N, C-alpha and C positions, 0 to 999 in steps of 0.2 A: 397454501401459501406459495406465492411465486417469488423465487429468490433470484435477484439480478446480481451476477458476479461482475462488479465494476472493476476494471483494471486498466493499466497503461504504464508505459515506462516513466521513469523519473522526469518531472517537468512537463508531462503531457497534458496536465490539467485535470487529473482524476479527482483531486480534492475539491477543486472548483466545481466540477460536475456533480460531485456528491452533495455539496452545499446547495446547488441549484435544485437538485432532486428533493433535498430535505425541505427547502422552501415550498416546493410543490406538494408537500405533505407526506412524503415517503419516509419510512423509518430507515435509519442508516446504522450499520455496524461497520466500524472502520478498524481494520487490523493494525494500522499505524497507531491509532489511539489506544488500542488494547496493549500493544507493544510498549507504548509510553507508560501506561498505567502499571504494568507488571514490573517495570524497572524502577518504580519509586521505592524509597527506603522501606524495608520490611515486607515488600511484596515478593511473590515466588520467584520471578525472574531475577530480581535484585539479589535475593538470597543465594540462588544457584550460581550466578556469575561470581559472587563474592566467594562462595565455597570453592569454585574451580580456579579462580584467578587471583584471589586475595584482593587487596585494596588498590591494585594497579590502576583500575579505571575509575577510582573515586576522586572527587575534587576535595578541597579543604573542608567543605561542609558535609562530607560523606554522601554526596549525591553522585549519580553517575555522570561522568564527563563523556557525554554522547559523542562529541566531536573527536576526542582522543580514540574512543572505541571504534568509531566509523573509519577514521584514518588508518588505524591498524588493520581493520577488517578488509579494507580495499587494497592493502599492501600485502596481505597474506591470505591465500586461498584456504590454507589449513585452518587458520584462526577463524575465518569467516564460517567455515563448515562446522567447527566446534561450537561456536556461539549459536549458530542456527539449530544445531542438534539439541542444545539446551533450551532455547526459547520457543522454537516452533510448536512442540507439543503443548506447552503452557498456553500459548496464544490460541491454538486450535480448540482446546478444552473450554477456554473462556468464550470463544466465538460460539461454540455449540450451546453454552449456557445462555448467552444473549439471544440466540435464535429461539430457544425454548420459551423464553419470556415473551417473545414477539409472535408466537405461533398463531395467535388470533388475527394477525394482520394479513391483508390480502397480498400486499407487496412489501418486500424487504430488500434493501440494497446492501450487499456485502462488498465492501471496498477491500480488494485483495491485490496489493501491488504485484505479488509474484504468483498470480492465479495459475498460470500455465506451467510455471516452473515447479511449484510445490505438489501438484496433483491432488493433495488432500481435499481441496475445496471444490474441485470440479464435480465431485459426487454430491455436494451439498446444494449446488445451484441449479436453477431451472434453465437459465441461459447466460452467456457471457456478453458483456458490453465493453468493448475496447475503446478507450479514448486515445486517439492517435494524433501525432503531429510530426512534422519533419525534424530532422536531427538538429538543424541550425536553431530552430525555435526552442527545442528542448534544452540545448546547452545554454542558450541565452537566458532562458527563464530560471534555470537552476542557479546560475552564477548570480543573477539579480536577487533571487529569493533567499539563497543560503549563504551568499558571499564566499562560495568555494572557488578554487582556482579552476581554470579551464581543463588543466591536466587531470585533476581529481574527478571532475564531472565526466570527462571522457572515459576514465577508468570505470566509474560507476555504470555508465551507459553500456560499456563493453562487457561488464559482468552480467548484464541482463540479457534475456532472450532477444534475438534479433527482431526488428520491426516486422520483417517479412514473415517470419515464423508466427508471430503473434497474430498478424493479419489473417494468416491461413487458418488459425485455430479459433478465432473469435466468431461467435454467432452473429453479433451485430457490431458495427463500427461507426463511431462518430469522429469526423476529422476536425481537429481543433487547431487549425492554423490561423483562424481569423480572430475576431474579438469576442468578448464575453457575450454580447447580444446574439451573435451567430451561434455560439455554443448553446445558449439558453433556448433559442428557437429549435435547434436540432433535438435537444433533450425533451422539449415540450411535445414535439412531433412523435418522438420515440414512445413517450408515455401514453399519448393519445392512441397510438397503434396497439399498445398493450391492453388498454381498456376496451 
């Protein structure tokens, strides 16, 4: 099994790239999706956050208020690290479970937003594929997609590894400053080369 570690900064287009690869027939394991699932009521991430922080981050329906949690995490390095220490091991275990289920596949795409930061996943992958774009495009996309303020988006971008560092670590890079068709063409060429 050849595992592609798909990564990129917030707003770079890695989710769009993952969807295109999925349409091409590749199996996808998305860590953001796993993270979302383990934070549902009764799931391990939900229970552990509840145990450590009480109901501070729950909304009136007892669901996680992800926006409240994210705002606090990007205002406090200490809180961000505490939350990550709780959630990352759960996400990693679930990722390995999903990989085991797909062990018969020739290619699997592992979407890891913090691939180079977390280190755990670099041992699992065959090669890394970085989706990259310029900072201006990144900020514009996140504001449009998530309705966040420019200040918060810049904070999130600043908390991530620098573009230059990611570019130096990636095995393969696709530049996503153009439109969707351009991204699709590049991904098709990437897959053809793999085959």
